[in-house]
Steps between C-alpha positions, in 0.01 A plus 500: 500500500617148414852407602746276317672203673780735608248715689526792257234670293511397129659827385763480774566135413556587134736781602692270734530229234638746246806594703625733764328798658637711786295813582659843528605566859602140562841342449622143460853412617653159438814291536580131469708206608557180301197328658273788597360832386425789739243760397379797704193702396518841671219749545358736762244358745439157345180353644301179443723342233365205303796312356519228236818320384491237224757243385536668160639813670195723529476715816178694548438731795182698559515739793389835629801729471478849651121463506466399132449150358807392302595198292861383460568227242844351442553249221837354600761400244488134611283281722515471879384244754174660610428256784840568659473878458475722806422864557488747786264797502570831675343843456790610279567191289430138413816286489499177300739203517444296184692174441600467135345212305698238310818307562748744347438841648725755335498864599235698316607803299170675576193453719207519259411425139414786267631851513688626805293726722671795674358408841649147497858526627779268612581510872876544452559509877397134524613380156769230473614379158559135412878500559468664843227255595724205407779643719261542792379141467862374490604706807191578708702697758658719234853355527692186585612541863754214486688658211526827696663328800803396292545851364543650847800290604565297815288582804223658295223647709705565816719803562563435873868415449557811289333720763716358783818545292407863428447572873839345593673704231330822617608435861861440389528833318332706774748783569292701743649578843248539784742727696543743210315825577497611136249227416239644740216677334365810673172664431453865583 
């Protein structure tokens, strides 16, 4: 069987060029940042994956999944930087980090071109929208520590003086009498 330059058989290459294909039993999860796209292809017992990523946004993965040969094709909405792309393979998934191509890199409203497939889902646990991402870039630690110091008043961060004052006050109002027999506690 002759292979195309992408390493796929001619029929597989034509299928991959036409759009997106995710076999039943596999799932694609994705999320993004302003500069990068994260895609995870999940399936049971992924073995011997052959992966191809192109600058025009075509991801092709041939692998043995649960003992059967499978082909996953993703035609992304926009291009990516294929040479800077990375992926990690485990038995349960293949995780991709794909830098977005172009100078202006807005958030994508969807992952692939064509109709939405039911087994391509957004990873909402990792998703951050554009406004939240801008806030994180402005304050990488989540808040401005210096502005918090002024809100706490003088001596912020130390409660030693308050603790010593509380102990002196407690000692001054101590009304117990060590000679008083009524204060003794007896256990029977």
